[in-house]
C-alpha positions in Angstrom: -27.2 -28.9 -13.1 -24.6 -27.7 -10.6 -22.2 -30.3 -11.8 -22.7 -29.3 -15.5 -22.1 -25.6 -14.6 -18.8 -26.6 -12.7 -17.8 -28.5 -15.8 -18.5 -25.6 -18.1 -16.6 -23.1 -15.8 -13.5 -25.4 -15.6 -13.4 -26.2 -19.3 -10.8 -24.4 -21.4 -12.0 -21.0 -22.7 -10.6 -21.6 -26.2 -12.4 -25.0 -26.4 -15.7 -23.3 -25.4 -15.1 -20.5 -28.0 -14.2 -23.1 -30.7 -17.4 -25.0 -30.1 -19.4 -21.8 -30.1 -17.9 -20.8 -33.5 -18.7 -24.2 -35.0 -22.3 -24.2 -33.7 -22.8 -20.6 -34.7 -21.7 -21.2 -38.3 -23.8 -24.4 -38.5 -26.9 -22.7 -37.1 -26.5 -19.7 -39.4 -26.3 -21.9 -42.5 -29.3 -24.0 -41.5 -31.7 -21.4 -40.2 -30.5 -18.3 -42.1 -32.0 -15.0 -41.2 -34.1 -16.6 -38.5 -31.0 -16.4 -36.4 -31.6 -12.7 -35.9 -33.7 -13.8 -32.9 -30.3 -14.3 -31.1 -29.3 -10.6 -31.7 -30.0 -9.6 -28.0 -27.5 -12.3 -26.8 -24.8 -10.9 -29.0 -25.7 -7.3 -28.0 -25.4 -8.3 -24.4 -21.8 -9.5 -24.9 -20.9 -6.2 -26.6 -22.5 -4.2 -23.8 -20.6 -6.2 -21.2 -17.2 -5.7 -22.9 -17.9 -2.0 -23.6 -19.0 -1.6 -20.0 -15.4 -2.6 -18.9 -13.4 -0.5 -21.3 -13.5 2.8 -19.5 -12.6 1.5 -16.0 -9.9 -0.8 -17.5 -8.2 2.0 -19.3 -8.6 4.5 -16.5 -7.4 2.4 -13.6 -4.8 0.3 -15.5 -3.1 3.3 -17.0 -3.2 5.4 -13.8 -1.7 2.4 -11.9 0.8 1.7 -14.6 2.1 5.3 -14.7 2.9 4.9 -11.0 5.0 1.8 -11.6 7.5 3.4 -14.0 9.7 6.5 -14.6 8.3 9.2 -16.7 11.3 9.1 -19.0 10.7 5.4 -19.6 7.0 6.1 -20.3 7.9 8.8 -22.9 10.4 6.4 -24.6 7.8 3.6 -24.8 5.2 6.1 -26.1 7.6 7.1 -28.9 8.3 3.5 -29.8 4.6 2.6 -29.8 3.7 5.4 -32.2 6.6 4.7 -34.6 5.7 1.0 -34.6 2.0 1.7 -35.4 2.8 4.0 -38.3 5.4 1.6 -39.7 3.3 -1.6 -39.5 0.3 0.3 -41.1 2.4 1.2 -44.1 3.8 -2.3 -44.3 0.3 -3.8 -44.1 -0.9 -1.6 -47.0 2.2 -2.7 -49.0 1.4 -6.3 -48.3 -2.2 -5.8 -49.4 -1.2 -4.2 -52.7 1.4 -6.9 -53.4 -1.0 -9.8 -52.7 -3.9 -8.1 -54.6 -1.6 -7.4 -57.6 -0.8 -11.1 -57.8 -4.5 -12.3 -57.7 -6.1 -9.3 -59.5 -9.5 -9.4 -57.8 -12.3 -7.7 -59.8 -10.9 -8.4 -63.2 -13.7 -9.1 -65.7 -16.4 -7.8 -63.3 -18.7 -4.9 -64.3 -19.8 -2.0 -62.1 -23.4 -1.2 -61.4 -23.5 2.5 -61.8 -26.9 2.7 -60.0 -25.2 1.7 -56.8 -24.4 4.8 -54.7 -22.3 5.3 -51.5 -22.3 8.5 -49.5 -18.9 8.6 -47.8 -18.9 9.9 -44.3 -16.7 12.8 -43.7 -13.1 12.0 -42.8 -12.2 14.1 -39.7 -8.6 14.2 -40.7 -5.4 13.8 -38.7 -5.4 17.3 -37.1 -8.9 16.8 -35.8 -8.0 13.4 -34.3 -4.9 14.9 -32.6 -6.9 17.8 -31.1 -9.4 15.3 -29.7 -6.6 13.8 -27.6 -7.1 16.8 -25.2 -10.8 16.8 -24.3 -12.4 20.2 -23.4 -14.7 18.3 -21.0 -13.7 15.2 -19.1 -17.4 14.1 -18.7 -18.0 14.5 -22.4 -14.9 12.5 -23.3 -16.2 9.7 -21.1 -19.8 9.8 -22.3 -18.8 10.1 -26.0 -16.3 7.3 -25.5 -13.4 9.3 -26.8 -10.6 6.7 -26.2 -7.8 9.2 -27.0 -9.3 11.7 -24.5 -9.7 9.0 -21.9 -6.1 7.9 -22.3 -4.9 11.5 -21.9 -7.0 12.0 -18.8 -5.7 8.8 -17.2 -2.1 9.8 -18.0 -2.5 13.3 -16.6 -4.0 12.1 -13.3 -1.7 9.2 -13.1 1.3 11.5 -13.4 -0.3 13.9 -10.8 -0.7 11.0 -8.3 2.9 9.9 -9.0 4.0 13.5 -8.1 2.0 13.5 -4.9 3.6 10.3 -3.8 7.1 11.8 -4.4 6.4 14.8 -2.2 6.8 14.9 1.6 3.7 17.0 2.2 1.2 14.9 0.1 3.0 11.5 0.3 0.3 9.8 2.4 -2.5 11.2 0.2 -0.7 10.0 -3.0 -0.2 6.5 -1.5 -3.8 6.3 -0.5 -5.0 7.3 -4.0 -2.6 4.8 -5.6 -3.9 2.0 -3.4 -7.5 2.8 -4.3 -6.7 2.9 -8.0 -4.7 -0.4 -7.8 -7.6 -2.0 -6.0 -10.1 -0.8 -8.6 -7.9 -2.2 -11.3 -7.8 -5.6 -9.7 -11.6 -5.4 -9.1 -12.1 -4.7 -12.8 -10.1 -7.9 -13.6 -12.3 -9.9 -11.3 -15.4 -8.7 -13.3 -13.5 -9.6 -16.5 -13.2 -13.2 -15.3 -16.9 -13.4 -14.8 -17.6 -11.9 -18.3 -15.3 -14.5 -19.9 -17.8 -17.2 -18.8 -20.5 -15.6 -21.0 -18.1 -15.0 -23.9 -18.9 -18.3 -25.8 -22.6 -17.7 -25.6 -22.3 -14.2 -27.1 -19.9 -15.4 -29.7 -22.3 -18.2 -30.8 -25.2 -15.6 -31.1 -23.1 -13.2 -33.1 -21.7 -15.8 -35.5 -25.1 -17.4 -36.1 -26.6 -14.0 -36.8 -23.8 -12.9 -39.1 -23.6 -16.1 -41.1 -27.4 -16.3 -41.3 -27.8 -12.7 -42.6 -24.8 -12.9 -45.0 -25.4 -16.3 -46.4 -23.3 -18.1 -49.1 -24.5 -16.0 -52.1 -22.8 -12.9 -50.9 -19.5 -14.8 -50.2 -19.5 -16.4 -53.6 -20.4 -13.2 -55.6 -17.4 -11.3 -54.2 -15.4 -14.3 -53.1 -12.2 -13.2 -54.9 -12.0 -10.0 -52.8 -12.6 -12.0 -49.6 -10.0 -14.6 -50.5 -7.3 -12.0 -51.4 -7.9 -10.1 -48.2 -7.5 -13.2 -46.0 -4.3 -14.2 -48.0 -3.0 -10.7 -47.2 -3.9 -11.2 -43.5 -2.1 -14.5 -43.4 1.0 -12.9 -44.9 0.9 -10.1 -42.4 0.6 -12.6 -39.5 3.6 -14.5 -40.9 5.6 -11.2 -40.8 4.5 -10.7 -37.2 5.9 -14.2 -36.4 9.2 -13.3 -38.1 9.4 -10.1 -36.2 8.7 -11.8 -32.9 11.4 -14.4 -33.6 13.9 -11.6 -34.4 13.2 -10.2 -31.0 13.4 -13.7 -29.4 9.7 -13.7 -28.4 8.0 -17.2 -28.5 5.2 -17.1 -31.1 3.7 -20.2 -29.4 3.5 -18.5 -26.0 2.2 -15.3 -27.7 -0.7 -16.9 -29.6 -1.7 -19.0 -26.6 -2.8 -15.8 -25.0 -3.6 -13.7 -28.1 -6.0 -16.2 -29.6 -9.0 -15.3 -27.4 -9.0 -11.6 -28.2 -8.2 -12.4 -31.9 -11.2 -14.7 -32.1 -13.4 -12.3 -30.2 -12.4 -9.4 -32.5 -13.1 -11.6 -35.5 -16.6 -12.3 -34.3 -17.5 -8.9 -32.9 -15.7 -6.8 -35.6 -14.7 -4.3 -32.8 -11.2 -3.5 -31.8 -12.3 -1.3 -28.9 -15.0 -3.7 -27.9 -12.4 -6.5 -27.6 -10.1 -4.2 -25.6 -10.8 -5.8 -22.2 -9.7 -9.2 -23.6 -6.7 -7.7 -25.3 -5.5 -6.0 -22.0 -6.1 -9.3 -20.2 -3.9 -11.1 -22.8 -1.1 -8.6 -22.3 -1.3 -9.1 -18.6 -1.1 -12.9 -19.0 1.9 -12.4 -21.3 3.7 -10.6 -18.5 3.9 -7.3 -20.3 4.5 -4.2 -18.2 1.2 -2.6 -17.0 2.7 0.9 -17.6 3.1 -0.1 -21.3 0.0 -2.0 -22.2 -2.2 0.4 -20.2 -1.7 3.0 -23.0 -0.3 1.1 -26.0 -3.4 -1.2 -26.4 -6.1 1.5 -26.0 -4.1 3.7 -28.4 -3.7 0.9 -30.8 -7.4 0.0 -30.8 -7.9 3.6 -32.0 -5.2 4.4 -34.5 -3.4 1.1 -35.4 -5.4 -0.7 -38.0 -3.2 -3.1 -39.9 -6.2 -5.2 -41.0 -8.0 -2.1 -42.3 -4.8 -1.1 -44.1 -4.8 -4.4 -46.0 -8.5 -3.9 -46.7 -7.8 -0.5 -48.2 -5.1 -1.8 -50.5 -7.2 -4.8 -51.7 -10.2 -2.6 -52.3 -8.2 -0.1 -54.3 -6.8 -2.8 -56.6 -10.3 -4.4 -56.9 -11.9 -1.1 -57.9 -9.2 -0.3 -60.4 -9.5 -3.7 -62.0 -13.3 -3.4 -62.2 -13.1 -0.2 -64.3 -10.2 -1.7 -66.3 -7.5 0.7 -65.2 -5.0 -1.2 -63.0 -3.0 0.9 -60.5 0.3 2.3 -61.6 3.4 2.3 -59.4 2.8 5.9 -58.5 -0.8 5.2 -57.6 0.2 2.3 -55.5 2.6 4.6 -53.6 -0.3 7.0 -53.1 -2.4 4.3 -51.6 0.4 3.5 -49.1 0.8 7.2 -48.1 -2.9 8.2 -48.1 -4.0 4.9 -46.6 -1.5 5.2 -43.7 -2.7 8.8 -42.9 -6.4 7.7 -43.3 -5.9 4.9 -40.8 -5.1 7.6 -38.2 -7.5 10.2 -39.4 -10.5 8.0 -39.1 -9.8 7.0 -35.6 -13.0 6.4 -33.7 -15.3 6.9 -36.6 -18.2 4.4 -37.0 -17.6 2.3 -40.1 -14.0 3.5 -40.1 -13.0 0.8 -42.7 -15.4 2.1 -45.3 -14.4 5.7 -44.5 -10.7 4.9 -45.1 -11.6 3.2 -48.4 -13.7 6.1 -49.5 -10.9 8.5 -48.6 -8.3 6.6 -50.7 -10.8 6.2 -53.6 -11.5 9.9 -53.7 -7.7 10.6 -53.8 -7.2 8.2 -56.7 -10.4 9.1 -58.6 -11.8 5.6 -58.2 -15.6 5.2 -58.5 -17.6 5.4 -55.2 -19.9 2.9 -56.7 -17.2 0.3 -56.0 -17.4 1.2 -52.3 -21.2 0.5 -52.4 -20.4 -2.9 -54.0 -17.9 -3.7 -51.2 -20.4 -2.9 -48.5 -22.1 -6.2 -49.4 -19.1 -8.1 -47.9 -18.4 -5.5 -45.2 -19.0 -8.0 -42.4 -17.0 -10.8 -44.0 -13.9 -8.7 -44.6 -14.4 -6.7 -41.4 -14.1 -9.8 -39.3 -10.6 -10.7 -40.5 -9.4 -7.1 -40.6 -10.4 -6.5 -37.0 -8.8 -9.7 -35.8 -5.5 -8.5 -37.5 -5.9 -5.0 -36.0 -5.9 -6.6 -32.5 -3.1 -9.0 -33.3 -0.9 -6.1 -34.5 -1.6 -4.1 -31.3 -0.5 -7.1 -29.1 2.5 -7.9 -31.2 3.8 -4.3 -31.0 3.2 -4.2 -27.3 5.1 -7.4 -26.7 8.0 -6.3 -28.9 8.3 -2.9 -27.2 8.1 -4.5 -23.8 10.9 -6.9 -24.8 13.1 -4.0 -25.9 12.5 -2.2 -22.6 13.4 -5.3 -20.6 16.5 -5.9 -22.7 17.5 -2.3 -22.0 17.1 -2.7 -18.3 19.1 -5.9 -18.3 21.9 -4.3 -20.2 22.3 -1.5 -17.6 25.0 -2.6 -15.2 23.9 -2.7 -11.5 25.7 -0.4 -9.2 
């Protein structure tokens, strides 16, 4: 038994995850809804990952702030936000382009008895205001990622200031050592959780496949197919961008594949955040950058969801026999980009974004109800792309910062 455990621990993580995926799909297809008995095992994985998010963001970002200049931090923040907005718009454009070629939904009829009550879209202003929490404890307890990022930045900057003063230098250094130590301790816990990851992935996949079945996939297969084609195109664009910035895609995906697969299975960008941060660390990205770019990206950067919005809009328009005009396609790009920010942190954010765009274009909400049947299937691919986009952006921005440092002549 001890030998078997040592063999399991020493085996490649990606091999263990791959086996878990294959076994999960097989079990789900064979036993169907009976696989719901494994739900607690999947829930345990999500609890373990969620458990780590707060300390990872807090300690990593506070330590990262103390390893860089504030001017550099501000520059990286500006680049990150611009990248996220730009790639979201590109992703929606890709989704519209691919969906316009395949025309999903053509020839289908809409069941008007289906209803969907769209949750309220909080809007961009509300999300921006939530960045500054009125209560730190509430921000932590309600898992307000933007509020937690703000708190970590503020206290990280304060500690950096203490370290720079003569009066409080020792106090600042002590706090920095404690934070750095807690950051490293969190990574040790992360390594332990990685050993359970394949078990949790097996449980989630088996349960998802068992509950969805093949009937759902076949009934709306065109939408699922188009979405995954769009995702493939977007990933190809990521590769081209990385090559343009002289980043090795092979090296990148060797580290990114674990969070990508986990995001695919769990359908949670924030839940996968500990693995995404770990991947960035292994890629050699600056801690001061990935400490805030990845938590921020898991909240507002949703390239996968953006493609999902575009495909869903084209699908709904085709179902009612009114294909989107050029003007309406541009509206999808604009509204969809804003919606991807405005729905940050909202449960079921993908469907909220779709409902927001549908309301703007006058598309039937019954189509949203129809799309909920394949919510899990499309959500898996969309979430994986969300996480990939965050990591690609972080790697690119880190490369530009390193290039800038190398171009500055030493004195």
